[in-house]
C-alpha positions in Angstrom: -1.3 32.0 -3.8 0.7 28.8 -3.4 2.9 27.7 -6.2 2.4 24.4 -8.1 5.3 22.7 -6.3 3.9 23.5 -2.8 0.3 22.5 -3.7 -1.2 20.2 -0.9 -3.1 18.0 -3.5 -0.9 17.8 -6.6 -2.0 16.1 -9.8 0.1 12.9 -10.3 0.4 10.2 -13.1 0.2 6.5 -12.2 2.1 4.4 -14.8 1.5 0.7 -15.3 4.2 -1.7 -14.2 3.1 -4.2 -16.9 5.1 -2.2 -19.5 2.1 -1.2 -21.5 2.5 2.5 -21.1 -1.0 2.9 -19.8 -1.5 5.7 -17.2 -4.1 7.0 -14.8 -4.2 10.7 -13.7 -5.2 11.4 -10.1 -4.6 13.7 -7.2 -3.0 12.8 -3.8 -2.7 14.5 -0.5 1.0 15.2 0.3 0.4 15.4 4.0 -1.1 11.9 4.3 1.0 10.2 1.6 4.5 11.8 1.4 6.1 8.9 -0.4 5.4 7.7 -3.9 1.9 6.1 -4.4 1.5 2.5 -5.5 -2.1 1.3 -6.3 -3.5 -1.9 -7.9 -5.8 -0.8 -10.8 -7.1 -2.2 -14.0 -4.9 -2.1 -17.1 -7.2 -2.5 -20.2 -4.4 -3.4 -22.5 -3.4 -6.6 -20.6 -7.0 -6.9 -19.3 -6.2 -7.5 -15.6 -5.3 -5.6 -12.4 -1.7 -4.7 -12.0 0.3 -2.3 -9.8 0.5 1.3 -10.9 3.3 3.4 -9.6 3.6 7.2 -9.3 5.9 8.9 -11.7 7.1 12.4 -11.5 
């Protein structure tokens, strides 16, 4: 069995750049996206779409 660190689709946390501390939890494919993920998603605390960056 593969270990957690070598998993092809690891679970990652996406943290809001608005400073609210709101997070999303998702999975990503390391083969297609080897660098850190940045997505625009909805932050319900500030009630608008902001960038969410992958934290490790």
